C-alpha positions in Angstrom: 0.0 -0.1 0.1 1.4 3.4 -0.9 -0.1 6.7 0.6 2.5 9.4 1.6 5.9 9.7 2.7 6.8 8.6 6.0 6.8 11.0 8.8 8.4 11.0 12.3 8.4 8.0 14.5 6.2 7.6 17.2 5.5 5.5 20.5 3.9 2.3 20.1 2.5 -0.2 22.8 1.2 -3.4 22.3 0.8 -3.0 18.5 1.1 -5.7 15.9 4.0 -4.2 13.5 3.6 -7.2 10.6 1.6 -4.7 8.7 2.5 -1.3 9.8 0.6 0.9 7.4 0.9 3.9 10.1 4.6 4.5 9.4 3.8 4.9 5.6 1.1 7.9 6.4 2.0 11.8 6.4 1.9 13.7 9.5 -1.5 15.0 8.9 -2.8 11.4 8.0 -1.5 10.1 11.4 -3.1 13.0 13.1 -6.5 12.1 11.5 -6.0 8.2 12.2 -5.2 9.0 15.9 -8.3 11.5 16.2 -10.5 8.7 14.2 -9.8 6.3 17.0 -10.2 8.7 19.6 -13.3 10.2 18.2 -14.9 6.8 18.6 -13.3 5.7 21.8 -15.0 9.2 23.2 -18.4 8.0 21.5 -18.0 4.8 23.2 -17.5 6.1 26.7 -20.2 8.4 26.4 -22.6 5.7 25.1 -21.7 3.8 28.4 -24.1 4.4 31.4 -24.3 2.8 35.0 -27.7 2.3 36.8 -28.7 0.7 40.0 -30.5 -2.7 39.9 -32.2 -4.9 42.5 -32.4 -8.7 42.3 -35.2 -10.9 43.7 -34.3 -10.4 47.3 -34.3 -6.4 46.9 -30.5 -6.4 47.2 -29.0 -3.3 45.1 -26.0 -3.1 42.8 -24.7 -1.0 40.2 -24.7 -2.3 36.7 -23.4 -0.7 33.6 -24.4 -1.1 29.8 -24.2 0.9 26.7 -27.4 2.2 26.1 -27.8 5.7 23.9 -27.0 4.8 20.7 -29.1 1.4 20.4 -32.3 3.4 21.0 -32.8 4.9 17.3 -31.2 1.9 16.1 -34.2 -0.4 17.4 -36.6 1.7 15.5 -34.5 1.3 12.1 -34.6 -2.5 13.0 -38.0 -2.6 13.7 -37.8 -3.7 17.3 -39.6 -2.8 20.4 -37.3 -0.9 22.7 -38.7 -2.7 25.4 -36.8 -5.7 24.1 -33.6 -4.0 25.0 -34.4 -1.6 28.0 -30.9 -1.8 29.5 -29.0 -2.3 26.3 -27.7 -5.4 24.1 -25.8 -8.1 25.7 -24.4 -8.9 22.3 -23.3 -5.5 21.6 -21.6 -5.2 25.2 -19.4 -7.9 24.1 -17.9 -5.9 21.3 -17.9 -2.5 23.4 -15.6 -4.5 26.0 -13.3 -6.0 23.2 -13.0 -2.7 21.3 -12.4 -0.6 24.5 -9.7 -3.1 25.7 -8.1 -3.2 22.2 -7.9 0.6 22.2 -6.7 0.5 25.8 -3.6 -1.4 24.7 -5.0 -4.9 25.0 -5.7 -4.9 28.7 -7.7 -2.7 31.2 -5.9 -0.3 33.4 -6.0 -0.8 37.1 -7.7 2.1 38.1 -10.9 3.0 39.9 -12.7 4.1 36.8 -12.3 0.8 34.9 -12.8 -1.5 37.8 -16.1 0.4 38.1 -16.7 -0.4 34.5 -15.7 -3.9 34.6 -17.9 -4.8 37.8 -20.8 -2.9 36.7 -20.8 -5.1 33.4 -20.4 -8.3 35.5 -23.3 -7.4 37.7 -25.3 -6.9 34.5 -24.7 -10.1 33.4 -25.1 -11.7 36.9 -28.7 -10.4 37.0 -29.4 -11.7 33.8 -28.3 -15.1 34.5 -31.4 -17.5 34.9 -30.5 -19.2 38.1 -33.4 -18.1 40.6 -36.3 -19.5 38.6 -37.9 -22.7 39.5 -37.0 -24.3 36.4 -33.4 -22.5 36.1 -31.4 -23.1 32.8 -28.3 -21.3 34.1 -28.2 -19.4 30.9 -28.6 -15.9 29.9 -30.7 -13.1 28.3 -31.0 -9.4 27.5 -33.0 -8.4 30.7 -35.1 -9.9 33.5 -38.3 -9.0 35.4 -38.7 -9.7 39.2 -41.7 -12.0 39.7 -43.5 -14.1 42.1 -44.2 -17.8 42.2 -48.0 -18.6 42.5 -48.0 -22.2 43.3 -47.0 -24.0 46.6 -47.3 -23.1 49.9 -44.6 -20.5 50.1 -44.6 -17.6 47.9 -40.9 -16.8 46.5 -39.8 -13.8 44.2 -37.4 -14.9 41.4 -35.7 -13.2 38.4 -37.4 -14.3 35.2 -35.0 -14.2 32.4 -35.8 -14.9 28.6 -32.8 -16.9 27.8 -31.3 -16.6 24.3 -28.3 -18.5 22.9 -26.7 -15.7 21.4 -27.0 -13.6 24.5 -25.7 -16.9 26.7 -22.7 -17.1 24.1 -21.8 -13.2 24.4 -22.2 -13.4 28.2 -20.2 -16.3 28.6 -17.4 -15.0 26.7 -17.3 -11.7 28.7 -17.1 -13.8 31.8 -14.7 -16.2 30.7 -12.2 -13.3 29.7 -12.7 -11.5 33.0 -12.2 -14.8 34.8 -8.6 -14.6 35.5 -8.4 -18.1 34.6 -10.4 -19.2 37.5 -13.1 -21.7 36.5 -15.8 -21.2 39.1 -18.7 -23.6 40.0 -21.4 -21.2 38.5 -19.3 -20.2 35.5 -18.6 -24.2 34.9 -22.6 -24.9 35.3 -23.3 -22.1 32.6 -20.9 -23.4 30.2 -22.2 -27.2 30.4 -25.7 -25.8 30.0 -24.8 -24.0 27.3 -22.7 -26.7 25.5 -25.9 -29.0 26.0 -28.0 -26.3 24.2 -25.8 -25.7 21.3 -25.2 -29.4 20.8 -29.0 -29.7 20.5 -29.3 -26.8 18.5 -26.6 -28.2 15.9 -28.8 -31.3 15.4 -31.2 -28.7 14.0 -33.8 -28.7 16.9 -36.9 -26.2 17.4 -34.1 -23.6 18.3 -32.5 -23.9 14.9 -35.6 -23.9 13.0 -36.7 -20.5 14.7 -33.4 -18.6 14.5 -33.7 -16.5 11.6 -30.1 -15.4 12.1 -28.1 -18.7 12.7 -25.0 -17.0 11.4 -25.0 -14.6 14.5 -25.7 -17.2 16.9 -22.8 -19.5 15.5 -20.3 -17.0 15.4 -21.0 -16.0 18.8 -20.7 -19.5 20.0 -17.3 -20.1 18.4 -16.0 -17.1 20.0 -17.4 -18.2 23.5 -15.8 -21.7 23.1 -12.6 -20.2 21.7 -12.4 -18.0 24.9 -13.1 -21.1 27.2 -10.2 -23.1 25.5 -8.0 -19.9 25.8 -8.7 -19.0 29.2 -8.8 -22.4 31.3 -6.4 -25.3 31.8 -7.1 -28.3 29.4 -9.5 -30.4 30.8 -12.6 -32.5 29.6 -14.6 -29.5 29.5 -12.1 -27.3 27.3 -11.6 -30.5 24.9 -15.5 -30.3 24.6 -15.6 -26.5 23.9 -13.1 -27.2 21.2 -15.1 -30.0 19.7 -18.2 -27.8 19.7 -16.1 -24.9 18.3 -15.3 -26.7 15.3 -18.9 -28.1 14.8 -20.1 -24.4 15.0 -17.4 -23.3 12.4 -18.3 -26.2 10.1 -22.2 -25.4 10.3 -21.3 -21.7 9.8 -19.9 -22.0 6.5 -22.1 -24.7 5.4 -25.0 -24.9 2.7 -27.4 -24.8 6.0 -26.1 -21.0 6.5 -24.5 -20.0 3.4 -26.0 -19.4 -0.1 -23.8 -19.0 -3.4 -25.5 -16.7 -6.0 -25.1 -16.8 -9.5 -22.0 -14.5 -9.6 -20.2 -17.3 -7.6 -19.8 -15.2 -4.4 -21.4 -16.5 -1.1 -23.5 -14.6 1.6 -25.1 -15.8 4.9 -29.0 -16.5 4.4 -31.3 -14.0 5.9 -35.1 -13.8 6.5 -37.1 -11.5 4.2 -37.1 -7.9 5.0 -40.8 -8.1 5.3 -40.2 -10.4 8.2 -37.5 -8.9 10.0 -36.4 -5.2 9.2 -32.9 -6.0 10.5 -32.1 -8.0 7.7 -31.9 -4.8 5.5 -28.7 -4.1 7.0 -26.9 -7.1 5.6 -23.2 -5.7 5.7 -23.6 -4.8 9.4 -24.8 -8.3 10.2 -21.8 -9.7 7.9 -19.5 -7.4 9.7 -20.8 -8.6 13.2 -19.8 -12.2 12.2 -16.3 -11.5 10.8 -15.2 -8.9 13.3 -16.1 -11.3 16.0 -14.4 -14.3 14.5 -12.0 -12.9 12.0 -10.2 -16.5 11.8 -13.2 -17.5 9.7 -11.2 -15.6 6.6 -9.0 -18.7 6.5 -11.9 -20.0 4.5 -12.4 -18.8 0.9 -16.4 -18.9 1.7 -15.8 -16.2 4.3 -13.4 -14.3 1.9 -16.0 -14.3 -0.6 -18.7 -12.6 1.7 -15.9 -9.7 2.1 -15.5 -9.6 -1.7 -19.2 -8.7 -2.2 -18.9 -6.1 0.6 -15.8 -4.7 -1.4 -17.6 -4.9 -4.8 -20.4 -2.9 -3.7 -18.4 0.3 -2.9 -19.8 3.6 -3.8 -18.1 7.0 -4.6 -18.7 10.0 -2.2 -16.9 13.5 -1.6 -14.8 11.4 1.0 -13.8 8.8 -1.5 -15.1 5.2 -2.0 -17.0 3.6 1.1 -18.9 0.8 1.7 -22.8 1.0 2.2 -24.8 -1.2 4.8 -26.1 -3.2 2.0 -26.0 -4.2 -1.6 -26.5 -1.4 -4.1 -29.1 -3.3 -6.1 -31.4 -3.3 -2.8 -31.4 0.3 -2.7 -34.4 2.1 -4.2 -32.2 4.4 -6.3 -28.5 4.6 -7.1 -28.5 8.0 -5.4 -29.7 6.3 -1.9 -26.5 4.1 -2.3 -24.2 6.1 0.0 -21.3 4.9 1.9 -21.4 4.1 5.9 -18.5 4.7 8.3 -19.0 1.6 10.3 -19.2 -0.7 7.3 -16.2 0.7 5.8 -14.2 0.6 8.9 -15.1 -3.0 9.4 -14.0 -4.0 6.3 -10.7 -1.9 6.7 -10.2 -4.3 10.0 -10.7 -7.4 8.2 -8.2 -6.8 5.3 -5.8 -5.5 8.0 -6.1 -8.5 9.9 -5.5 -10.6 7.0 -2.5 -9.0 6.1 -1.0 -8.7 9.5 -1.6 -12.3 10.0 -1.0 -13.6 6.6 -4.4 -15.5 6.3 -5.3 -16.9 3.3 -3.7 -17.3 -0.4 -1.3 -15.2 -2.4 -4.2 -13.9 -4.4 -6.5 -13.0 -1.4 -3.7 -11.2 0.3 -3.0 -9.5 -3.0 -6.7 -8.3 -3.1 -6.6 -7.1 0.6 -3.4 -5.2 -0.3 -5.2 -3.5 -3.4 -8.3 -2.5 -1.5 -6.7 -1.6 1.8 -5.7 1.9 0.7 -9.2 3.4 -0.5 -11.0 2.0 2.5 -8.6 3.6 4.9 -8.6 6.8 2.9 -12.3 6.9 3.1 -12.2 6.6 7.0 -9.7 9.1 7.4 -11.6 11.7 5.4 -14.9 11.0 6.7 -14.7 9.9 10.4 -15.6 13.4 11.5 -18.7 13.9 9.3 -22.0 12.9 11.0 -23.6 12.1 7.8 -21.7 9.0 7.1 -22.5 7.4 10.5 -25.7 6.0 8.5 -26.7 3.5 11.4 -26.3 5.5 14.6 -25.6 2.2 16.8 -22.1 2.4 18.2 -21.6 -1.3 17.9 -21.5 -0.7 14.0 -19.1 2.4 14.0 -16.7 1.4 16.9 -15.3 -1.7 14.9 -12.9 0.9 13.8 -11.3 0.5 17.4 -10.2 -3.0 16.5 -7.5 -1.4 14.2 -4.2 -1.0 16.0 -3.7 2.1 18.1 -0.2 3.7 17.8 -0.2 6.6 19.7 -0.7 6.4 23.4 0.2 10.2 24.5 -0.9 10.5 28.0 -1.6 14.2 27.7 -3.9 13.4 24.9 -5.5 10.8 27.0 -6.2 13.2 29.9 -7.9 15.8 27.5 -10.2 13.2 26.4 -11.3 12.1 29.6 -12.0 15.8 30.3 -14.2 15.7 27.1 -15.9 12.3 28.1 -16.7 13.9 31.6 -18.5 17.3 30.2 -20.4 15.4 27.5 -21.7 12.8 29.7 -22.7 15.5 32.1 -24.5 17.3 29.4 -26.3 14.1 28.5 -27.3 13.5 32.1 -29.1 16.5 32.4 -31.1 15.8 29.5 -31.8 12.4 30.8 -32.9 14.1 33.6 -34.9 16.7 32.0 -33.0 19.5 33.5 -31.3 20.8 30.4 -31.4 21.2 26.7 -28.9 18.6 25.1 -28.0 21.1 22.3 -27.5 24.0 24.1 -25.5 22.1 26.6 -23.2 20.4 24.0 -22.8 24.0 22.3 -21.5 25.3 25.7 -19.0 22.7 26.2 -15.4 23.4 24.9 -13.9 20.2 22.8 -11.3 21.7 20.7 -10.7 19.3 17.8 -13.8 17.3 18.9 -16.6 19.4 18.0 -17.8 16.7 15.5 -18.4 14.4 18.5 -21.3 16.6 19.6 -23.1 16.3 16.0 -22.9 12.4 16.3 -24.1 12.3 19.9 -27.2 14.5 18.8 -27.8 12.1 16.1 -28.7 9.6 18.9 -31.9 11.5 19.5 -31.6 11.3 23.3 -34.4 13.9 24.0 -36.8 11.7 22.0 -36.1 8.2 23.6 -35.5 9.5 27.4 -38.5 11.4 28.3 -39.0 9.4 31.6 -36.2 7.6 33.4 -35.4 7.3 37.2 -32.4 4.9 37.1 -29.7 6.0 34.7 -27.4 8.6 36.2 -24.0 10.0 35.9 -22.5 11.8 38.8 -18.8 11.8 37.9 -16.2 9.5 38.5 -15.0 11.2 41.8 -17.6 9.1 43.7 -16.5 5.5 42.2 -14.0 5.0 45.1 -16.6 6.0 47.8 -19.3 3.9 45.8 -17.1 0.9 45.7 -16.1 1.3 49.4 -19.8 1.6 50.6 -21.2 -1.4 49.0 -21.3 -5.0 50.0 -18.4 -6.6 48.1 -20.6 -9.8 47.3 -22.8 -7.5 44.9 -19.6 -6.7 42.9 -18.8 -10.1 42.1 -20.3 -12.0 39.1 -20.9 -15.7 39.3 -18.8 -16.0 42.6 
């Protein structure tokens, strides 16, 4: 790839240097690359929110999720906002991974990030089906506290509508957070999940009802991969490896993949008339491939990316990738590039080049297309109109790319911006301020475009009444953690 003359060297930390495109960028391009990652880091932190929840015994704990940008996206997907009242478990998996990657591959041991991780663990703990009469030990997106009506003694329990996809993503996070310790509750959940996936692969009722099998299977592959990496070799990890292979094969089989007249592959999707989310084909493809980029060892998965690249469209910022095929737009004028879809393709090609995944022909194809993808992202990341799908899960896939600039002074400045922006969002959520006016009053030199992107989340439209979500500043984190029972801060322990 040839872009511009080399600039000065910069500090690097935990960066894969096997495909160092950064050193070939001009000074201005490097600055824009750093700003592109920083922009989406700030957006990711502004999307993150803590809130208090109670379990079935009225014990309170502080949970954390990413919620703001999801609300308008649910409407685009044709989904009821009540389906995800505290955010998406599947999206939280990506946010955890993207944030950790941006931070250099590990979370700092600071109160702020301890607070974040414990809040996410609390969220998952309360969405584990382990208090109902017929407990499954799997996970769902939300829970309701209900009371048993049969028997002599009435008892409250958490009613969780479990999902294989949510269970897989929850288990991935918990395995990553386990520090290699396989607790009994985590083992119970893994064993139950393995049994359900084995039945699913036999094409049972769960399989037949699943309109997005490629999303479920890729999430399962990811969970089993983490199980094998995080724990010592045992019967459990051997079983995880076997099921991972079975899910991998099913994902690339004719049960999930269709080959078109052009010879290229794409995963089956339901009709848009039955599920509006199916309209966003390339967002869904990126969901699978960025979660399990190792799939690109297969020419079939490479074919899925070829289709995305072949549908590039021109714009004032250069060529970019839309959210679905050009022929599925009403008119050619409606076919416009999306930042998230383009950034996802950029990551996938960089990943293949850095890991040398695929044949010589495929790697040459990656090399030939990397440049225009990167140029679009560098030109457009600060333009609100290219964030076609407001959901941060789509756009923050750019944070999976390597970060080269770990300037501490720059990081402190970003934290100040995040704090001020979250205070403004909180005032709007509490109906105590006007978000547009509040954002205009915040000084964010070099990052004013972030305000435009946040306004596209339409927070005033979706947060007219709420009582539990609140941002009071990180200065209270230490006091909060010290004042709450340690048992409520541990997940599955």
